[in-house]
GUGU-602731 format. One record per residue (C-alpha): residue number from 1; chain; x, y, z. Coordinates in Angstrom, 2 decimals, decimal comma. Each point is the difference from the previous one (the first is absolute). Example, Ala and Ser with C-alpha at 12.3 -4.5 7.8 and 13.67 -1.06 7.14 Angstrom:
! GUGU-602731
1  A  12,30  -4,50  7,80;
2  A  1,37  3,44  -0,66;
***
This chain:
! GUGU-602731
1  A  113,82  98,74  88,52;
2  A  1,42  -0,98  3,39;
3  A  -2,68  -2,69  0,32;
4  A  0,81  -1,24  -3,50;
5  A  3,69  -0,31  0,87;
6  A  -0,79  -1,89  3,22;
7  A  -2,39  -2,38  -1,76;
8  A  2,46  -0,60  -2,84;
9  A  2,78  -0,64  2,52;
10  A  -1,99  -2,76  1,72;
11  A  -0,96  -1,57  -3,33;
12  A  3,63  -0,03  -1,13;
13  A  1,39  -1,53  3,18;
14  A  -2,76  -2,62  -0,13;
15  A  0,99  -1,23  -3,45;
16  A  3,72  0,40  0,79;
17  A  -0,36  -2,13  3,14;
18  A  2,48  -2,72  -1,09;
19  A  2,71  2,57  -0,74;
20  A  -0,57  1,95  3,24;
21  A  -0,06  -3,05  2,25;
22  A  3,05  -1,32  -1,83;
23  A  1,94  3,14  0,94;
24  A  -0,69  -0,67  3,67;
25  A  0,62  -3,73  -0,34;
26  A  -3,47  -1,01  1,21;
27  A  -3,05  -1,70  -1,48;
28  A  -3,60  -0,58  1,01;
29  A  0,34  -3,71  0,78;
30  A  3,14  -0,26  2,16;
31  A  -0,64  -0,44  3,74;
32  A  2,36  1,99  2,22;
33  A  -0,80  -2,01  3,12;
34  A  3,41  0,72  1,55;
35  A  -1,02  3,68  0,34;
36  A  -3,15  -0,76  2,00;
37  A  -0,37  -0,23  3,74;
38  A  -3,04  -1,95  1,18;
39  A  -1,60  0,57  -3,40;
40  A  0,58  3,78  -0,04;
41  A  2,76  1,85  -1,89;
42  A  2,88  1,21  2,11;
43  A  0,94  3,68  -0,07;
44  A  -1,73  3,30  -0,64;
45  A  -3,09  0,33  -2,20;
46  A  -0,64  -3,69  -0,46;
47  A  3,60  -0,86  -0,91;
48  A  0,85  2,98  -2,24;
49  A  3,60  0,01  -1,21;
50  A  2,05  0,71  -3,10;
51  A  -0,70  -3,53  -1,20;
52  A  -3,71  0,23  0,84;
53  A  -1,06  3,67  -0,38;
54  A  -3,64  -0,64  0,96;
55  A  0,65  -2,76  2,51;
56  A  -1,09  -3,62  0,11;
57  A  -3,29  -1,84  0,10;
58  A  -0,82  -1,36  3,48;
59  A  -0,40  -3,74  0,19;
60  A  1,48  -1,09  -3,33;
61  A  2,78  2,60  -0,12;
62  A  -0,32  0,99  -3,67;
63  A  1,29  3,38  -1,14;
64  A  -2,85  2,53  0,18;
65  A  1,31  2,16  -2,85;
66  A  0,09  -3,02  -2,32;
67  A  -3,49  -1,05  1,10;
68  A  -1,43  3,45  -0,69;
69  A  1,80  0,44  -3,33;
70  A  -1,04  -3,38  -1,38;
71  A  -3,45  0,40  1,52;
72  A  -0,46  3,37  -1,67;
73  A  0,69  -1,62  -3,39;
74  A  -3,09  -2,17  0,45;
75  A  -2,04  2,89  1,42;
76  A  0,92  2,40  -2,80;
77  A  -0,47  -2,67  -2,68;
78  A  -3,53  -0,77  1,20;
79  A  -0,89  3,70  0,22;
80  A  1,44  0,93  -3,42;
81  A  -1,44  -2,99  -1,89;
82  A  -3,44  0,47  1,58;
83  A  -0,06  3,74  -0,66;
84  A  1,01  -0,32  -3,67;
85  A  -2,45  -2,89  -0,56;
86  A  -3,06  1,65  1,49;
87  A  0,76  3,34  -1,71;
88  A  0,30  -1,77  -3,36;
89  A  -3,24  -1,97  0,45;
90  A  -1,90  3,05  1,23;
91  A  1,32  2,07  -2,90;
92  A  -0,95  -2,58  -2,65;
93  A  -3,45  -0,73  1,43;
94  A  -0,72  3,68  0,67;
95  A  0,78  1,08  -3,56;
96  A  -1,89  -2,96  -1,44;
97  A  -3,13  0,59  2,10;
98  A  -0,17  3,76  -0,58;
99  A  0,82  -0,04  -3,70;
100  A  -2,15  -2,96  -1,05;
101  A  -2,85  0,67  2,44;
102  A  -3,21  -2,00  -0,11;
103  A  0,09  -3,62  1,15;
104  A  3,81  -0,04  0,49;
105  A  -0,14  3,07  2,27;
106  A  -2,89  -1,44  1,99;
107  A  1,69  -3,42  0,41;
108  A  3,37  1,36  1,14;
109  A  -1,72  2,49  2,30;
110  A  -2,00  -2,75  1,73;
111  A  3,10  -2,19  0,39;
112  A  1,86  2,95  1,57;
113  A  -2,91  0,74  2,35;
114  A  -0,13  -3,67  1,00;
115  A  3,72  -0,10  0,88;
116  A  -0,11  3,30  1,86;
117  A  -2,71  -1,41  2,27;
118  A  2,49  -2,44  1,59;
119  A  2,43  1,03  2,78;
120  A  3,48  -0,72  -1,34;
121  A  1,58  -1,01  3,32;
122  A  -2,77  -2,49  0,83;
123  A  0,08  -1,50  -3,49;
124  A  3,78  -0,35  0,12;
125  A  -0,12  -1,86  3,31;
126  A  -2,81  -2,23  -1,27;
127  A  1,46  -0,76  -3,45;
128  A  3,74  -0,09  0,69;
129  A  0,32  -3,65  1,09;
130  A  -2,27  -1,67  -2,61;
131  A  1,45  2,07  -2,85;
132  A  3,55  -0,74  1,14;
133  A  -0,77  -3,71  -0,05;
134  A  -1,46  0,33  -3,51;
135  A  3,08  1,83  -1,28;
136  A  2,31  -2,61  1,54;
137  A  -2,09  -2,77  -1,59;
138  A  0,58  1,50  -3,46;
139  A  3,77  -0,20  0,51;
140  A  0,52  3,64  -1,00;
141  A  1,36  0,98  3,42;
142  A  0,65  -1,60  3,36;
143  A  -0,08  1,15  3,63;
144  A  0,69  3,74  0,23;
145  A  0,06  0,34  -3,78;
146  A  -3,63  -1,12  -0,03;
147  A  -0,81  2,35  2,89;
148  A  1,50  2,95  -1,89;
149  A  -2,00  -0,87  -3,14;
150  A  -3,21  -0,22  2,03;
151  A  0,71  3,27  1,81;
152  A  0,56  1,86  -3,27;
153  A  -3,07  -1,66  -1,55;
154  A  -2,40  0,83  2,84;
155  A  1,25  3,57  0,46;
156  A  -0,29  0,61  -3,75;
157  A  -3,50  -1,46  -0,28;
158  A  -1,37  2,22  2,75;
159  A  1,98  3,13  -1,00;
160  A  -0,63  0,51  -3,71;
161  A  -3,71  0,99  0,35;
162  A  0,88  3,25  1,79;
163  A  2,37  1,14  -2,75;
164  A  -2,41  -1,32  -2,63;
165  A  -2,67  2,40  1,26;
166  A  2,35  2,98  -0,08;
167  A  1,28  -0,87  -3,48;
168  A  -3,51  -0,53  -1,33;
169  A  -1,17  3,39  1,24;
170  A  3,04  1,69  -1,53;
171  A  -0,52  -1,68  -3,39;
172  A  -3,69  0,89  0,02;
173  A  1,05  3,63  0,39;
174  A  2,78  -0,22  -2,61;
175  A  -2,31  -1,71  -2,48;
176  A  -2,00  3,23  -0,42;
177  A  3,02  2,32  -0,25;
178  A  0,67  1,87  -3,23;
179  A  3,24  -1,75  -0,92;
180  A  -1,67  -3,43  0,27;
181  A  -3,01  1,13  -2,01;
182  A  2,37  1,42  -2,62;
183  A  1,89  -3,29  -0,19;
184  A  -3,26  -1,90  -0,47;
185  A  -1,16  2,51  -2,60;
186  A  3,04  -0,61  -2,21;
187  A  -0,57  -3,75  0,22;
188  A  2,77  -0,91  2,47;
189  A  -0,21  -3,70  1,00;
190  A  -0,79  -1,00  3,56;
191  A  3,53  -1,13  0,78;
192  A  1,38  3,44  -0,95;
193  A  -2,53  1,81  2,16;
194  A  0,81  -2,27  2,95;
195  A  3,80  0,16  -0,32;
196  A  0,38  3,56  -1,28;
197  A  -2,86  1,84  1,70;
198  A  -0,99  -1,88  3,15;
199  A  3,21  -1,54  1,36;
200  A  2,12  3,22  0,00;
201  A  -2,69  1,61  2,15;
202  A  -0,24  -3,01  2,33;
203  A  3,72  -0,57  0,69;
204  A  0,24  2,70  2,70;
205  A  -2,97  -1,54  1,80;
206  A  1,54  -3,50  -0,24;
207  A  3,37  1,21  1,29;
208  A  -1,62  1,74  2,96;
209  A  -2,04  -3,08  0,94;
210  A  3,10  -2,17  -0,40;
211  A  2,07  2,13  2,38;
212  A  -2,81  0,26  2,55;
213  A  -0,85  -3,72  -0,05;
214  A  3,57  -1,26  0,58;
215  A  0,14  0,90  3,72;
216  A  -3,40  -1,60  0,52;
217  A  1,18  -3,29  -1,48;
218  A  3,22  0,10  2,03;
219  A  -2,06  0,42  3,15;
220  A  -2,45  -2,71  -1,15;
221  A  2,82  -2,51  -0,54;
222  A  1,37  0,75  3,46;
223  A  -3,43  -0,40  1,60;
224  A  -0,88  -3,26  -1,78;
225  A  3,40  -1,53  0,75;
226  A  -0,37  1,16  3,61;
227  A  -3,41  -1,73  0,17;
228  A  1,47  -3,22  -1,38;
229  A  -1,85  -0,06  -3,33;
230  A  2,77  1,50  -2,11;
231  A  3,61  -1,05  -0,58;
232  A  1,26  -2,35  2,69;
233  A  3,37  -1,11  1,40;
234  A  2,69  -0,88  -0,95;
235  A  -0,40  2,92  -2,40;
236  A  0,13  3,45  1,54;
237  A  -2,19  3,07  -0,50;
238  A  -0,57  3,09  2,09;
239  A  -3,26  -1,46  1,27;
240  A  1,68  -3,21  1,15;
241  A  2,75  1,92  1,79;
242  A  -2,59  2,16  1,78;
243  A  -1,98  -3,10  0,92;
244  A  3,09  -1,59  1,54;
245  A  1,01  3,27  1,68;
246  A  -3,32  0,15  1,85;
247  A  1,26  -2,84  2,22;
248  A  3,22  1,78  0,94;
249  A  -0,91  3,70  0,15;
250  A  0,36  0,22  3,80;
251  A  3,36  -1,75  0,17;
252  A  1,41  1,29  -3,33;
253  A  -1,88  3,17  -1,06;
254  A  2,46  0,75  -2,83;
255  A  -1,20  -3,12  -1,80;
256  A  -3,48  1,57  -0,26;
257  A  0,93  3,68  -0,37;
258  A  2,35  -0,44  -2,99;
259  A  -2,30  -1,94  -2,38;
260  A  -3,08  1,98  1,11;
261  A  1,91  3,23  -0,62;
262  A  1,00  -1,16  -3,48;
263  A  -3,61  -0,80  -0,90;
264  A  -1,19  3,39  1,29;
265  A  2,71  1,93  -1,86;
266  A  -0,55  -1,79  -3,33;
267  A  -3,80  0,22  0,12;
268  A  0,11  3,67  1,02;
269  A  2,54  0,85  -2,73;
270  A  -2,06  -1,72  -2,69;
271  A  -3,18  1,72  1,19;
272  A  1,63  3,43  -0,03;
273  A  1,54  -0,72  -3,40;
274  A  -3,43  -0,97  -1,35;
275  A  -1,52  3,22  1,34;
276  A  2,79  2,06  -1,53;
277  A  -0,28  -1,79  -3,32;
278  A  -3,74  0,61  -0,08;
279  A  0,55  3,74  0,56;
280  A  2,75  0,12  -2,62;
281  A  -2,12  -1,71  -2,67;
282  A  -3,17  1,94  0,77;
283  A  0,04  3,30  -1,91;
284  A  -2,78  1,37  2,24;
285  A  1,79  -0,62  3,29;
286  A  1,46  3,52  0,18;
287  A  -3,36  1,70  -0,41;
***
């Protein structure tokens, strides 16, 4: 429960970033160059003060709290959208493959095996630039908007096969249970069996995978942005802040410690929440 409160707190402040920064009279684009000395913030902790609680960014002089809050909106959005998308695709394909069987099961299984054979990080680095150019050419999104679309797309494509396998195995087991056989015996249509018999027994599994996958996608966004294949400046994400902080960590350690600490706390809280949720939804966990 403590982890859930911490995770919810960070999600709330991320999506309330405009209101919070407005209270302090700062934003993520203004350059406070008058508070820098030779490119470094003046004062304790990288320029911490009542006006700038987390200090300033070395070099450009932007408010670090505003950078992290607005950056976390992008990071959380990518993680949440990707997690919900891959869970939905894995759930639909898993139920379809296990319930229909035959050629459909074999086809979806081979596609999943094919995708699982590729290393996600390598494929992201290799496909990010050409796919971003394709998305920009369609006019659907530009610059970082296209990069976000590509990031969600690639992470989803290489993530759904793992949940598809778990869902398929669960449905294969449920398909032979007495309540499903009884529903089929009384002539229940397929849609009723899927929505009334299968899905209620799969929701706990989907919720657990959702909570466990969120920290992984937050970390993935930070890593890809850090490597230069994710979201890029002038937008801000946790990965971009960490990438910039690597150049200043000796002269301004607070600039690295604060964003790195936030990433560690959020990822750890979400992981512990996922573990607790799994135990709470598993009736056999106390045995």
